[in-house]
C-alpha positions as CSV (number, residue, x, y, z in Angstrom):
1,Q,74.1,109.8,33.6
2,V,73.0,108.0,30.5
3,Q,75.0,104.9,29.6
4,L,74.9,102.2,27.0
5,V,73.8,98.7,27.9
6,E,75.2,95.7,26.0
7,S,73.7,92.3,25.7
8,G,74.1,89.1,23.7
9,G,77.6,87.9,24.8
10,G,78.3,84.4,26.0
11,L,80.1,81.2,25.3
12,V,80.0,79.8,21.8
13,Q,81.9,77.1,20.0
14,P,84.3,77.9,17.1
15,G,82.4,78.5,14.0
16,G,79.3,79.7,15.9
17,S,77.5,83.0,15.9
18,L,76.5,85.6,18.3
19,R,74.6,88.9,18.0
20,L,75.5,91.7,20.3
21,S,73.0,94.5,21.0
22,C,73.5,97.9,22.6
23,V,70.8,100.3,23.9
24,P,71.0,103.5,25.8
25,S,69.8,103.5,29.4
26,G,67.9,106.7,28.8
27,N,67.3,109.4,26.3
28,I,70.3,110.6,24.3
29,F,70.3,113.2,21.6
30,G,72.7,114.1,18.9
31,I,74.4,110.7,18.5
32,G,76.8,110.4,15.6
33,P,79.0,107.4,15.0
34,M,78.4,104.3,17.0
35,G,80.4,101.1,17.2
36,W,82.1,98.3,19.0
37,F,85.5,97.9,20.6
38,R,86.9,94.8,22.1
39,Q,89.6,94.2,24.8
40,I,91.7,91.2,25.7
41,P,93.2,91.2,29.2
42,G,96.5,92.9,29.2
43,K,95.9,94.6,25.8
44,Q,94.5,97.9,24.6
45,R,90.9,98.3,23.6
46,E,90.7,98.0,19.8
47,L,88.0,99.2,17.4
48,V,86.2,96.4,15.8
49,A,83.5,98.1,13.8
50,A,81.9,101.6,13.5
51,I,78.8,102.8,11.7
52,F,77.9,106.4,10.9
53,R,74.5,108.1,10.8
54,D,74.4,107.7,7.0
55,G,75.0,104.0,7.2
56,R,78.6,104.0,6.2
57,T,80.6,101.3,8.0
58,N,84.2,100.8,8.9
59,Y,86.0,97.6,10.0
60,P,89.5,98.6,10.9
61,D,90.4,95.1,12.0
62,S,90.8,93.0,8.9
63,S,90.4,89.8,10.8
64,V,86.7,90.4,11.2
65,K,85.9,91.5,7.6
66,G,83.4,89.2,6.0
67,R,82.5,87.7,9.4
68,F,81.2,90.6,11.5
69,T,78.4,93.0,10.4
70,I,77.5,96.2,12.3
71,S,74.1,97.8,11.9
72,R,72.1,100.4,13.7
73,D,68.6,101.8,14.3
74,S,69.3,105.5,14.4
75,A,65.7,106.3,15.4
76,K,66.1,104.3,18.6
77,N,69.9,104.7,19.0
78,L,70.4,101.0,18.9
79,V,73.5,99.3,17.5
80,Y,74.1,95.7,16.8
81,L,77.1,93.5,15.9
82,Q,76.4,90.2,14.2
83,M,79.4,87.9,14.6
84,N,79.6,84.8,12.4
85,S,82.3,82.1,12.0
86,L,83.6,83.0,15.4
87,K,87.2,82.0,16.3
88,P,88.9,81.5,19.6
89,E,90.9,84.7,19.0
90,D,87.6,86.7,19.0
91,T,87.4,86.0,22.7
92,A,87.3,89.4,24.5
93,V,85.1,91.8,26.3
94,Y,83.1,93.8,23.8
95,Y,82.2,97.4,24.5
96,C,79.8,99.5,22.5
97,Y,80.2,103.3,22.2
98,A,78.4,106.3,20.9
99,T,79.8,109.7,20.0
100,I,77.8,112.8,20.9
101,E,78.3,115.0,17.9
102,I,78.1,118.3,19.5
103,T,80.7,117.6,22.1
104,G,82.7,114.8,20.5
105,R,82.5,112.9,23.8
106,N,82.0,109.1,23.7
107,I,79.7,107.3,26.0
108,W,80.3,103.6,26.7
109,G,78.7,100.4,27.8
110,Q,79.9,98.2,30.6
111,G,81.1,95.5,28.3
112,T,79.9,92.0,27.5
113,Q,82.1,88.9,27.5
114,V,82.4,86.8,24.4
115,T,84.2,83.5,24.8
116,V,84.8,81.3,21.8
117,S,85.9,77.8,22.9
118,S,85.2,74.2,22.3
């Protein structure tokens, strides 16, 4: 079963930057929206950013607007999350997802830990 594989997480000081990447483990066809969720222990997974095939973006979490930028390479089914001016409250496990348009089913990555701390 094809999954997504995230990379780029780690430990960074407040004010620093990280770039998360997400790539499928195999061939996937018919991908629609892609994006990133994050989850803090004990809380629900929350949508951070989404990007559609036509390049439209959505940042439901106002706390990341102006700091995070999502982008994608639709030809390769890659999605990225550039995170700047990181804050301790951005500490979470970040998960990428992709929606298969024909079924509406989401596929997920295993998550990558982002820790913002001095």
